[in-house]
mmCIF file of the N, C-alpha and C atoms, coordinates in Angstrom:
data_MODEL
# 
_entry.id   MODEL 
# 
loop_
_atom_site.group_PDB 
_atom_site.id 
_atom_site.type_symbol 
_atom_site.label_atom_id 
_atom_site.label_alt_id 
_atom_site.label_comp_id 
_atom_site.label_asym_id 
_atom_site.label_entity_id 
_atom_site.label_seq_id 
_atom_site.pdbx_PDB_ins_code 
_atom_site.Cartn_x 
_atom_site.Cartn_y 
_atom_site.Cartn_z 
_atom_site.occupancy 
_atom_site.B_iso_or_equiv 
_atom_site.pdbx_formal_charge 
_atom_site.auth_seq_id 
_atom_site.auth_comp_id 
_atom_site.auth_asym_id 
_atom_site.auth_atom_id 
_atom_site.pdbx_PDB_model_num 
ATOM 1   N N  . UNK A 1 1  ? -66.423 35.287 73.431 1.00 0.00 ? 1  UNK A N  1 
ATOM 2   C CA . UNK A 1 1  ? -67.068 33.960 73.393 1.00 0.00 ? 1  UNK A CA 1 
ATOM 3   C C  . UNK A 1 1  ? -67.847 33.591 74.539 1.00 0.00 ? 1  UNK A C  1 
ATOM 4   N N  . UNK A 1 2  ? -68.759 32.785 74.344 1.00 0.00 ? 2  UNK A N  1 
ATOM 5   C CA . UNK A 1 2  ? -69.702 32.180 75.511 1.00 0.00 ? 2  UNK A CA 1 
ATOM 6   C C  . UNK A 1 2  ? -69.129 30.853 75.767 1.00 0.00 ? 2  UNK A C  1 
ATOM 7   N N  . UNK A 1 3  ? -68.986 30.539 77.034 1.00 0.00 ? 3  UNK A N  1 
ATOM 8   C CA . UNK A 1 3  ? -68.744 29.035 77.439 1.00 0.00 ? 3  UNK A CA 1 
ATOM 9   C C  . UNK A 1 3  ? -69.576 28.820 78.539 1.00 0.00 ? 3  UNK A C  1 
ATOM 10  N N  . UNK A 1 4  ? -70.934 28.177 78.006 1.00 0.00 ? 4  UNK A N  1 
ATOM 11  C CA . UNK A 1 4  ? -71.958 27.853 79.224 1.00 0.00 ? 4  UNK A CA 1 
ATOM 12  C C  . UNK A 1 4  ? -71.283 26.620 80.034 1.00 0.00 ? 4  UNK A C  1 
ATOM 13  N N  . UNK A 1 5  ? -71.254 26.691 81.323 1.00 0.00 ? 5  UNK A N  1 
ATOM 14  C CA . UNK A 1 5  ? -70.803 25.715 82.030 1.00 0.00 ? 5  UNK A CA 1 
ATOM 15  C C  . UNK A 1 5  ? -71.872 24.880 82.822 1.00 0.00 ? 5  UNK A C  1 
ATOM 16  N N  . UNK A 1 6  ? -72.537 25.850 83.702 1.00 0.00 ? 6  UNK A N  1 
ATOM 17  C CA . UNK A 1 6  ? -73.817 25.401 84.297 1.00 0.00 ? 6  UNK A CA 1 
ATOM 18  C C  . UNK A 1 6  ? -74.907 26.282 84.379 1.00 0.00 ? 6  UNK A C  1 
ATOM 19  N N  . UNK A 1 7  ? -75.077 27.160 83.636 1.00 0.00 ? 7  UNK A N  1 
ATOM 20  C CA . UNK A 1 7  ? -75.890 28.164 83.688 1.00 0.00 ? 7  UNK A CA 1 
ATOM 21  C C  . UNK A 1 7  ? -77.340 28.001 83.280 1.00 0.00 ? 7  UNK A C  1 
ATOM 22  N N  . UNK A 1 8  ? -78.283 28.712 83.769 1.00 0.00 ? 8  UNK A N  1 
ATOM 23  C CA . UNK A 1 8  ? -79.815 28.511 83.260 1.00 0.00 ? 8  UNK A CA 1 
ATOM 24  C C  . UNK A 1 8  ? -79.872 29.026 82.045 1.00 0.00 ? 8  UNK A C  1 
ATOM 25  N N  . UNK A 1 9  ? -80.361 28.102 80.981 1.00 0.00 ? 9  UNK A N  1 
ATOM 26  C CA . UNK A 1 9  ? -80.500 28.350 79.515 1.00 0.00 ? 9  UNK A CA 1 
ATOM 27  C C  . UNK A 1 9  ? -81.908 29.062 79.099 1.00 0.00 ? 9  UNK A C  1 
ATOM 28  N N  . UNK A 1 10 ? -82.671 29.257 80.250 1.00 0.00 ? 10 UNK A N  1 
ATOM 29  C CA . UNK A 1 10 ? -83.980 29.648 79.944 1.00 0.00 ? 10 UNK A CA 1 
ATOM 30  C C  . UNK A 1 10 ? -84.079 31.107 79.091 1.00 0.00 ? 10 UNK A C  1 
ATOM 31  N N  . UNK A 1 11 ? -83.171 32.077 79.318 1.00 0.00 ? 11 UNK A N  1 
ATOM 32  C CA . UNK A 1 11 ? -83.076 33.171 78.572 1.00 0.00 ? 11 UNK A CA 1 
ATOM 33  C C  . UNK A 1 11 ? -82.718 33.034 77.102 1.00 0.00 ? 11 UNK A C  1 
ATOM 34  N N  . UNK A 1 12 ? -82.239 31.949 76.967 1.00 0.00 ? 12 UNK A N  1 
ATOM 35  C CA . UNK A 1 12 ? -82.003 31.654 75.296 1.00 0.00 ? 12 UNK A CA 1 
ATOM 36  C C  . UNK A 1 12 ? -82.989 31.452 74.528 1.00 0.00 ? 12 UNK A C  1 
ATOM 37  N N  . UNK A 1 13 ? -83.972 31.013 75.149 1.00 0.00 ? 13 UNK A N  1 
ATOM 38  C CA . UNK A 1 13 ? -85.288 31.012 74.308 1.00 0.00 ? 13 UNK A CA 1 
ATOM 39  C C  . UNK A 1 13 ? -85.885 32.304 74.028 1.00 0.00 ? 13 UNK A C  1 
ATOM 40  N N  . UNK A 1 14 ? -85.437 33.480 74.391 1.00 0.00 ? 14 UNK A N  1 
ATOM 41  C CA . UNK A 1 14 ? -85.866 34.741 73.984 1.00 0.00 ? 14 UNK A CA 1 
ATOM 42  C C  . UNK A 1 14 ? -85.082 35.364 72.964 1.00 0.00 ? 14 UNK A C  1 
ATOM 43  N N  . UNK A 1 15 ? -83.952 34.730 72.428 1.00 0.00 ? 15 UNK A N  1 
ATOM 44  C CA . UNK A 1 15 ? -83.070 35.429 71.308 1.00 0.00 ? 15 UNK A CA 1 
ATOM 45  C C  . UNK A 1 15 ? -82.887 34.049 70.353 1.00 0.00 ? 15 UNK A C  1 
ATOM 46  N N  . UNK A 1 16 ? -82.018 34.459 69.372 1.00 0.00 ? 16 UNK A N  1 
ATOM 47  C CA . UNK A 1 16 ? -81.579 33.703 68.493 1.00 0.00 ? 16 UNK A CA 1 
ATOM 48  C C  . UNK A 1 16 ? -80.014 33.541 68.760 1.00 0.00 ? 16 UNK A C  1 
ATOM 49  N N  . UNK A 1 17 ? -79.584 32.525 69.503 1.00 0.00 ? 17 UNK A N  1 
ATOM 50  C CA . UNK A 1 17 ? -78.202 32.594 70.067 1.00 0.00 ? 17 UNK A CA 1 
ATOM 51  C C  . UNK A 1 17 ? -77.217 32.475 68.825 1.00 0.00 ? 17 UNK A C  1 
ATOM 52  N N  . UNK A 1 18 ? -76.088 33.367 68.883 1.00 0.00 ? 18 UNK A N  1 
ATOM 53  C CA . UNK A 1 18 ? -75.256 33.365 67.763 1.00 0.00 ? 18 UNK A CA 1 
ATOM 54  C C  . UNK A 1 18 ? -75.796 33.627 66.347 1.00 0.00 ? 18 UNK A C  1 
ATOM 55  N N  . UNK A 1 19 ? -76.933 34.013 66.151 1.00 0.00 ? 19 UNK A N  1 
ATOM 56  C CA . UNK A 1 19 ? -77.657 34.108 64.811 1.00 0.00 ? 19 UNK A CA 1 
ATOM 57  C C  . UNK A 1 19 ? -77.922 33.048 64.190 1.00 0.00 ? 19 UNK A C  1 
ATOM 58  N N  . UNK A 1 20 ? -77.849 31.648 64.800 1.00 0.00 ? 20 UNK A N  1 
ATOM 59  C CA . UNK A 1 20 ? -78.263 30.350 64.263 1.00 0.00 ? 20 UNK A CA 1 
ATOM 60  C C  . UNK A 1 20 ? -79.638 29.923 64.605 1.00 0.00 ? 20 UNK A C  1 
ATOM 61  N N  . UNK A 1 21 ? -80.397 30.154 63.909 1.00 0.00 ? 21 UNK A N  1 
ATOM 62  C CA . UNK A 1 21 ? -81.974 29.821 64.340 1.00 0.00 ? 21 UNK A CA 1 
ATOM 63  C C  . UNK A 1 21 ? -82.175 28.393 64.246 1.00 0.00 ? 21 UNK A C  1 
ATOM 64  N N  . UNK A 1 22 ? -81.562 27.495 63.867 1.00 0.00 ? 22 UNK A N  1 
ATOM 65  C CA . UNK A 1 22 ? -81.725 26.007 63.838 1.00 0.00 ? 22 UNK A CA 1 
ATOM 66  C C  . UNK A 1 22 ? -81.067 25.274 64.691 1.00 0.00 ? 22 UNK A C  1 
ATOM 67  N N  . UNK A 1 23 ? -80.282 25.808 65.602 1.00 0.00 ? 23 UNK A N  1 
ATOM 68  C CA . UNK A 1 23 ? -79.669 25.209 66.525 1.00 0.00 ? 23 UNK A CA 1 
ATOM 69  C C  . UNK A 1 23 ? -79.773 26.002 68.113 1.00 0.00 ? 23 UNK A C  1 
ATOM 70  N N  . UNK A 1 24 ? -79.815 24.818 69.084 1.00 0.00 ? 24 UNK A N  1 
ATOM 71  C CA . UNK A 1 24 ? -79.864 25.371 70.432 1.00 0.00 ? 24 UNK A CA 1 
ATOM 72  C C  . UNK A 1 24 ? -78.695 25.474 71.028 1.00 0.00 ? 24 UNK A C  1 
ATOM 73  N N  . UNK A 1 25 ? -78.753 25.692 72.453 1.00 0.00 ? 25 UNK A N  1 
ATOM 74  C CA . UNK A 1 25 ? -77.582 26.040 73.155 1.00 0.00 ? 25 UNK A CA 1 
ATOM 75  C C  . UNK A 1 25 ? -77.555 24.696 74.297 1.00 0.00 ? 25 UNK A C  1 
ATOM 76  N N  . UNK A 1 26 ? -76.233 24.607 74.838 1.00 0.00 ? 26 UNK A N  1 
ATOM 77  C CA . UNK A 1 26 ? -76.159 23.630 75.945 1.00 0.00 ? 26 UNK A CA 1 
ATOM 78  C C  . UNK A 1 26 ? -75.107 24.132 76.931 1.00 0.00 ? 26 UNK A C  1 
ATOM 79  N N  . UNK A 1 27 ? -74.915 23.296 77.925 1.00 0.00 ? 27 UNK A N  1 
ATOM 80  C CA . UNK A 1 27 ? -73.832 23.638 78.846 1.00 0.00 ? 27 UNK A CA 1 
ATOM 81  C C  . UNK A 1 27 ? -72.777 22.629 78.911 1.00 0.00 ? 27 UNK A C  1 
ATOM 82  N N  . UNK A 1 28 ? -71.738 22.711 79.406 1.00 0.00 ? 28 UNK A N  1 
ATOM 83  C CA . UNK A 1 28 ? -70.749 21.788 79.720 1.00 0.00 ? 28 UNK A CA 1 
ATOM 84  C C  . UNK A 1 28 ? -71.327 20.613 80.644 1.00 0.00 ? 28 UNK A C  1 
ATOM 85  N N  . UNK A 1 29 ? -72.199 21.016 81.737 1.00 0.00 ? 29 UNK A N  1 
ATOM 86  C CA . UNK A 1 29 ? -72.707 19.991 82.739 1.00 0.00 ? 29 UNK A CA 1 
ATOM 87  C C  . UNK A 1 29 ? -73.697 19.311 82.074 1.00 0.00 ? 29 UNK A C  1 
ATOM 88  N N  . UNK A 1 30 ? -74.531 19.815 81.082 1.00 0.00 ? 30 UNK A N  1 
ATOM 89  C CA . UNK A 1 30 ? -75.338 18.989 80.341 1.00 0.00 ? 30 UNK A CA 1 
ATOM 90  C C  . UNK A 1 30 ? -74.631 17.866 79.592 1.00 0.00 ? 30 UNK A C  1 
ATOM 91  N N  . UNK A 1 31 ? -73.611 18.395 78.735 1.00 0.00 ? 31 UNK A N  1 
ATOM 92  C CA . UNK A 1 31 ? -72.880 17.517 77.850 1.00 0.00 ? 31 UNK A CA 1 
ATOM 93  C C  . UNK A 1 31 ? -72.138 16.449 78.785 1.00 0.00 ? 31 UNK A C  1 
ATOM 94  N N  . UNK A 1 32 ? -71.728 16.614 79.758 1.00 0.00 ? 32 UNK A N  1 
ATOM 95  C CA . UNK A 1 32 ? -70.896 15.674 80.692 1.00 0.00 ? 32 UNK A CA 1 
ATOM 96  C C  . UNK A 1 32 ? -71.933 14.769 81.737 1.00 0.00 ? 32 UNK A C  1 
ATOM 97  N N  . UNK A 1 33 ? -73.075 15.421 81.758 1.00 0.00 ? 33 UNK A N  1 
ATOM 98  C CA . UNK A 1 33 ? -74.285 14.639 82.611 1.00 0.00 ? 33 UNK A CA 1 
ATOM 99  C C  . UNK A 1 33 ? -73.576 14.609 84.078 1.00 0.00 ? 33 UNK A C  1 
ATOM 100 N N  . UNK A 1 34 ? -72.846 15.510 84.435 1.00 0.00 ? 34 UNK A N  1 
ATOM 101 C CA . UNK A 1 34 ? -72.538 15.779 85.786 1.00 0.00 ? 34 UNK A CA 1 
ATOM 102 C C  . UNK A 1 34 ? -71.922 17.088 86.223 1.00 0.00 ? 34 UNK A C  1 
ATOM 103 N N  . UNK A 1 35 ? -72.056 17.224 87.398 1.00 0.00 ? 35 UNK A N  1 
ATOM 104 C CA . UNK A 1 35 ? -71.812 18.855 87.934 1.00 0.00 ? 35 UNK A CA 1 
ATOM 105 C C  . UNK A 1 35 ? -70.322 19.090 87.570 1.00 0.00 ? 35 UNK A C  1 
ATOM 106 N N  . UNK A 1 36 ? -69.995 20.259 87.214 1.00 0.00 ? 36 UNK A N  1 
ATOM 107 C CA . UNK A 1 36 ? -68.717 20.796 86.740 1.00 0.00 ? 36 UNK A CA 1 
ATOM 108 C C  . UNK A 1 36 ? -68.448 22.016 87.517 1.00 0.00 ? 36 UNK A C  1 
ATOM 109 N N  . UNK A 1 37 ? -67.721 22.061 88.628 1.00 0.00 ? 37 UNK A N  1 
ATOM 110 C CA . UNK A 1 37 ? -67.257 23.280 89.178 1.00 0.00 ? 37 UNK A CA 1 
ATOM 111 C C  . UNK A 1 37 ? -66.743 24.369 88.288 1.00 0.00 ? 37 UNK A C  1 
ATOM 112 N N  . UNK A 1 38 ? -67.070 25.520 88.411 1.00 0.00 ? 38 UNK A N  1 
ATOM 113 C CA . UNK A 1 38 ? -66.662 26.534 87.516 1.00 0.00 ? 38 UNK A CA 1 
ATOM 114 C C  . UNK A 1 38 ? -65.336 26.746 87.587 1.00 0.00 ? 38 UNK A C  1 
ATOM 115 N N  . UNK A 1 39 ? -64.546 26.441 88.648 1.00 0.00 ? 39 UNK A N  1 
ATOM 116 C CA . UNK A 1 39 ? -63.134 26.610 88.869 1.00 0.00 ? 39 UNK A CA 1 
ATOM 117 C C  . UNK A 1 39 ? -62.484 25.641 87.958 1.00 0.00 ? 39 UNK A C  1 
ATOM 118 N N  . UNK A 1 40 ? -62.984 24.303 87.841 1.00 0.00 ? 40 UNK A N  1 
ATOM 119 C CA . UNK A 1 40 ? -62.380 23.520 87.015 1.00 0.00 ? 40 UNK A CA 1 
ATOM 120 C C  . UNK A 1 40 ? -62.577 23.746 85.725 1.00 0.00 ? 40 UNK A C  1 
ATOM 121 N N  . UNK A 1 41 ? -63.665 24.343 85.087 1.00 0.00 ? 41 UNK A N  1 
ATOM 122 C CA . UNK A 1 41 ? -63.735 24.719 83.810 1.00 0.00 ? 41 UNK A CA 1 
ATOM 123 C C  . UNK A 1 41 ? -62.805 25.977 83.184 1.00 0.00 ? 41 UNK A C  1 
ATOM 124 N N  . UNK A 1 42 ? -62.589 26.780 84.293 1.00 0.00 ? 42 UNK A N  1 
ATOM 125 C CA . UNK A 1 42 ? -61.697 27.944 84.006 1.00 0.00 ? 42 UNK A CA 1 
ATOM 126 C C  . UNK A 1 42 ? -60.340 27.554 84.189 1.00 0.00 ? 42 UNK A C  1 
ATOM 127 N N  . UNK A 1 43 ? -60.176 26.632 84.951 1.00 0.00 ? 43 UNK A N  1 
ATOM 128 C CA . UNK A 1 43 ? -58.691 26.020 84.844 1.00 0.00 ? 43 UNK A CA 1 
ATOM 129 C C  . UNK A 1 43 ? -58.432 25.410 83.494 1.00 0.00 ? 43 UNK A C  1 
ATOM 130 N N  . UNK A 1 44 ? -59.167 24.400 82.912 1.00 0.00 ? 44 UNK A N  1 
ATOM 131 C CA . UNK A 1 44 ? -59.177 23.670 82.025 1.00 0.00 ? 44 UNK A CA 1 
ATOM 132 C C  . UNK A 1 44 ? -59.005 24.650 80.535 1.00 0.00 ? 44 UNK A C  1 
ATOM 133 N N  . UNK A 1 45 ? -60.126 25.717 80.729 1.00 0.00 ? 45 UNK A N  1 
ATOM 134 C CA . UNK A 1 45 ? -60.041 26.567 79.494 1.00 0.00 ? 45 UNK A CA 1 
ATOM 135 C C  . UNK A 1 45 ? -58.858 27.265 79.483 1.00 0.00 ? 45 UNK A C  1 
ATOM 136 N N  . UNK A 1 46 ? -58.251 27.803 80.559 1.00 0.00 ? 46 UNK A N  1 
ATOM 137 C CA . UNK A 1 46 ? -57.029 28.441 80.619 1.00 0.00 ? 46 UNK A CA 1 
ATOM 138 C C  . UNK A 1 46 ? -55.763 27.847 80.094 1.00 0.00 ? 46 UNK A C  1 
ATOM 139 N N  . UNK A 1 47 ? -55.797 26.653 80.472 1.00 0.00 ? 47 UNK A N  1 
ATOM 140 C CA . UNK A 1 47 ? -54.615 25.510 80.069 1.00 0.00 ? 47 UNK A CA 1 
ATOM 141 C C  . UNK A 1 47 ? -54.728 25.390 78.718 1.00 0.00 ? 47 UNK A C  1 
ATOM 142 N N  . UNK A 1 48 ? -55.797 25.098 78.112 1.00 0.00 ? 48 UNK A N  1 
ATOM 143 C CA . UNK A 1 48 ? -55.857 24.765 76.530 1.00 0.00 ? 48 UNK A CA 1 
ATOM 144 C C  . UNK A 1 48 ? -55.659 26.118 75.837 1.00 0.00 ? 48 UNK A C  1 
ATOM 145 N N  . UNK A 1 49 ? -56.238 27.194 76.392 1.00 0.00 ? 49 UNK A N  1 
ATOM 146 C CA . UNK A 1 49 ? -55.784 28.628 75.733 1.00 0.00 ? 49 UNK A CA 1 
ATOM 147 C C  . UNK A 1 49 ? -54.249 28.780 75.494 1.00 0.00 ? 49 UNK A C  1 
ATOM 148 N N  . UNK A 1 50 ? -53.490 28.439 76.665 1.00 0.00 ? 50 UNK A N  1 
ATOM 149 C CA . UNK A 1 50 ? -52.099 28.850 76.693 1.00 0.00 ? 50 UNK A CA 1 
ATOM 150 C C  . UNK A 1 50 ? -51.328 27.996 75.821 1.00 0.00 ? 50 UNK A C  1 
ATOM 151 N N  . UNK A 1 51 ? -52.126 26.408 75.716 1.00 0.00 ? 51 UNK A N  1 
ATOM 152 C CA . UNK A 1 51 ? -51.296 25.512 74.762 1.00 0.00 ? 51 UNK A CA 1 
ATOM 153 C C  . UNK A 1 51 ? -51.547 26.110 73.272 1.00 0.00 ? 51 UNK A C  1 
ATOM 154 N N  . UNK A 1 52 ? -52.791 26.242 73.090 1.00 0.00 ? 52 UNK A N  1 
ATOM 155 C CA . UNK A 1 52 ? -53.151 26.436 71.677 1.00 0.00 ? 52 UNK A CA 1 
ATOM 156 C C  . UNK A 1 52 ? -52.465 27.663 71.200 1.00 0.00 ? 52 UNK A C  1 
ATOM 157 N N  . UNK A 1 53 ? -52.478 28.836 71.941 1.00 0.00 ? 53 UNK A N  1 
ATOM 158 C CA . UNK A 1 53 ? -52.158 30.260 71.556 1.00 0.00 ? 53 UNK A CA 1 
ATOM 159 C C  . UNK A 1 53 ? -50.777 30.509 71.757 1.00 0.00 ? 53 UNK A C  1 
ATOM 160 N N  . UNK A 1 54 ? -50.332 29.741 72.490 1.00 0.00 ? 54 UNK A N  1 
ATOM 161 C CA . UNK A 1 54 ? -48.795 29.955 72.955 1.00 0.00 ? 54 UNK A CA 1 
ATOM 162 C C  . UNK A 1 54 ? -48.711 31.168 73.813 1.00 0.00 ? 54 UNK A C  1 
ATOM 163 N N  . UNK A 1 55 ? -49.458 31.463 74.629 1.00 0.00 ? 55 UNK A N  1 
ATOM 164 C CA . UNK A 1 55 ? -49.478 32.772 75.316 1.00 0.00 ? 55 UNK A CA 1 
ATOM 165 C C  . UNK A 1 55 ? -49.459 32.447 76.736 1.00 0.00 ? 55 UNK A C  1 
ATOM 166 N N  . UNK A 1 56 ? -49.005 33.427 77.398 1.00 0.00 ? 56 UNK A N  1 
ATOM 167 C CA . UNK A 1 56 ? -49.143 33.276 78.973 1.00 0.00 ? 56 UNK A CA 1 
ATOM 168 C C  . UNK A 1 56 ? -50.439 33.937 79.600 1.00 0.00 ? 56 UNK A C  1 
ATOM 169 N N  . UNK A 1 57 ? -51.065 33.668 80.565 1.00 0.00 ? 57 UNK A N  1 
ATOM 170 C CA . UNK A 1 57 ? -52.124 34.108 81.073 1.00 0.00 ? 57 UNK A CA 1 
ATOM 171 C C  . UNK A 1 57 ? -51.989 34.480 82.442 1.00 0.00 ? 57 UNK A C  1 
ATOM 172 N N  . UNK A 1 58 ? -52.235 35.815 82.759 1.00 0.00 ? 58 UNK A N  1 
ATOM 173 C CA . UNK A 1 58 ? -52.353 36.107 84.208 1.00 0.00 ? 58 UNK A CA 1 
ATOM 174 C C  . UNK A 1 58 ? -53.631 36.372 84.635 1.00 0.00 ? 58 UNK A C  1 
ATOM 175 N N  . UNK A 1 59 ? -53.963 35.540 85.581 1.00 0.00 ? 59 UNK A N  1 
ATOM 176 C CA . UNK A 1 59 ? -55.660 36.022 86.265 1.00 0.00 ? 59 UNK A CA 1 
ATOM 177 C C  . UNK A 1 59 ? -55.629 36.815 87.225 1.00 0.00 ? 59 UNK A C  1 
ATOM 178 N N  . UNK A 1 60 ? -56.619 37.688 87.498 1.00 0.00 ? 60 UNK A N  1 
ATOM 179 C CA . UNK A 1 60 ? -56.910 38.520 88.465 1.00 0.00 ? 60 UNK A CA 1 
ATOM 180 C C  . UNK A 1 60 ? -57.148 39.973 87.923 1.00 0.00 ? 60 UNK A C  1 
ATOM 181 N N  . UNK A 1 61 ? -57.683 40.508 89.062 1.00 0.00 ? 61 UNK A N  1 
ATOM 182 C CA . UNK A 1 61 ? -58.126 42.071 88.636 1.00 0.00 ? 61 UNK A CA 1 
ATOM 183 C C  . UNK A 1 61 ? -56.979 42.882 89.104 1.00 0.00 ? 61 UNK A C  1 
ATOM 184 N N  . UNK A 1 62 ? -57.230 44.152 89.108 1.00 0.00 ? 62 UNK A N  1 
ATOM 185 C CA . UNK A 1 62 ? -56.071 45.090 89.418 1.00 0.00 ? 62 UNK A CA 1 
ATOM 186 C C  . UNK A 1 62 ? -55.445 45.067 90.685 1.00 0.00 ? 62 UNK A C  1 
ATOM 187 N N  . UNK A 1 63 ? -56.517 44.386 91.629 1.00 0.00 ? 63 UNK A N  1 
ATOM 188 C CA . UNK A 1 63 ? -55.886 43.986 93.337 1.00 0.00 ? 63 UNK A CA 1 
ATOM 189 C C  . UNK A 1 63 ? -55.291 42.584 93.121 1.00 0.00 ? 63 UNK A C  1 
ATOM 190 N N  . UNK A 1 64 ? -55.314 42.046 92.140 1.00 0.00 ? 64 UNK A N  1 
ATOM 191 C CA . UNK A 1 64 ? -54.713 40.419 92.155 1.00 0.00 ? 64 UNK A CA 1 
ATOM 192 C C  . UNK A 1 64 ? -55.790 39.464 92.588 1.00 0.00 ? 64 UNK A C  1 
ATOM 193 N N  . UNK A 1 65 ? -56.941 39.917 92.834 1.00 0.00 ? 65 UNK A N  1 
ATOM 194 C CA . UNK A 1 65 ? -58.043 39.079 93.314 1.00 0.00 ? 65 UNK A CA 1 
ATOM 195 C C  . UNK A 1 65 ? -58.621 38.775 92.004 1.00 0.00 ? 65 UNK A C  1 
ATOM 196 N N  . UNK A 1 66 ? -59.423 37.566 91.964 1.00 0.00 ? 66 UNK A N  1 
ATOM 197 C CA . UNK A 1 66 ? -60.038 36.908 90.900 1.00 0.00 ? 66 UNK A CA 1 
ATOM 198 C C  . UNK A 1 66 ? -61.381 37.859 90.787 1.00 0.00 ? 66 UNK A C  1 
ATOM 199 N N  . UNK A 1 67 ? -61.683 38.212 89.327 1.00 0.00 ? 67 UNK A N  1 
ATOM 200 C CA . UNK A 1 67 ? -62.860 38.917 89.108 1.00 0.00 ? 67 UNK A CA 1 
ATOM 201 C C  . UNK A 1 67 ? -64.039 38.143 89.716 1.00 0.00 ? 67 UNK A C  1 
ATOM 202 N N  . UNK A 1 68 ? -65.092 38.877 90.065 1.00 0.00 ? 68 UNK A N  1 
ATOM 203 C CA . UNK A 1 68 ? -66.120 38.498 90.881 1.00 0.00 ? 68 UNK A CA 1 
ATOM 204 C C  . UNK A 1 68 ? -67.196 37.991 89.741 1.00 0.00 ? 68 UNK A C  1 
ATOM 205 N N  . UNK A 1 69 ? -68.070 36.943 89.841 1.00 0.00 ? 69 UNK A N  1 
ATOM 206 C CA . UNK A 1 69 ? -68.931 36.485 88.945 1.00 0.00 ? 69 UNK A CA 1 
ATOM 207 C C  . UNK A 1 69 ? -69.979 37.391 88.728 1.00 0.00 ? 69 UNK A C  1 
ATOM 208 N N  . UNK A 1 70 ? -70.578 37.433 87.463 1.00 0.00 ? 70 UNK A N  1 
ATOM 209 C CA . UNK A 1 70 ? -71.561 38.400 87.149 1.00 0.00 ? 70 UNK A CA 1 
ATOM 210 C C  . UNK A 1 70 ? -72.845 38.191 88.053 1.00 0.00 ? 70 UNK A C  1 
ATOM 211 N N  . UNK A 1 71 ? -73.639 39.024 87.989 1.00 0.00 ? 71 UNK A N  1 
ATOM 212 C CA . UNK A 1 71 ? -74.916 39.274 88.856 1.00 0.00 ? 71 UNK A CA 1 
ATOM 213 C C  . UNK A 1 71 ? -75.979 38.269 88.323 1.00 0.00 ? 71 UNK A C  1 
ATOM 214 N N  . UNK A 1 72 ? -77.009 37.787 89.044 1.00 0.00 ? 72 UNK A N  1 
ATOM 215 C CA . UNK A 1 72 ? -77.862 37.070 88.787 1.00 0.00 ? 72 UNK A CA 1 
ATOM 216 C C  . UNK A 1 72 ? -78.697 37.901 87.823 1.00 0.00 ? 72 UNK A C  1 
ATOM 217 N N  . UNK A 1 73 ? -79.304 37.482 86.690 1.00 0.00 ? 73 UNK A N  1 
ATOM 218 C CA . UNK A 1 73 ? -80.330 38.246 86.043 1.00 0.00 ? 73 UNK A CA 1 
ATOM 219 C C  . UNK A 1 73 ? -81.469 38.753 86.658 1.00 0.00 ? 73 UNK A C  1 
ATOM 220 N N  . UNK A 1 74 ? -82.084 39.957 86.421 1.00 0.00 ? 74 UNK A N  1 
ATOM 221 C CA . UNK A 1 74 ? -83.271 40.313 86.992 1.00 0.00 ? 74 UNK A CA 1 
ATOM 222 C C  . UNK A 1 74 ? -84.496 39.762 86.446 1.00 0.00 ? 74 UNK A C  1 
ATOM 223 N N  . UNK A 1 75 ? -85.486 39.343 87.454 1.00 0.00 ? 75 UNK A N  1 
ATOM 224 C CA . UNK A 1 75 ? -86.648 38.683 86.714 1.00 0.00 ? 75 UNK A CA 1 
ATOM 225 C C  . UNK A 1 75 ? -87.462 39.751 85.887 1.00 0.00 ? 75 UNK A C  1 
# 
């Protein structure tokens, strides 16, 4: 799934997001009308995932370090 926190939505104008032509996309930052640190969103999402699915989550790559964020899209 996609969870848009504070990303640039311009590329979404080039596609039909989720195959739904009459709906747009937004970010958590736009909905809350305030900056949202990515780590805060990750923590909240993880907490709720654990609660809803009754599963334990272990974060980090093989080295134990958190995964690096994706690279910026090419122009």
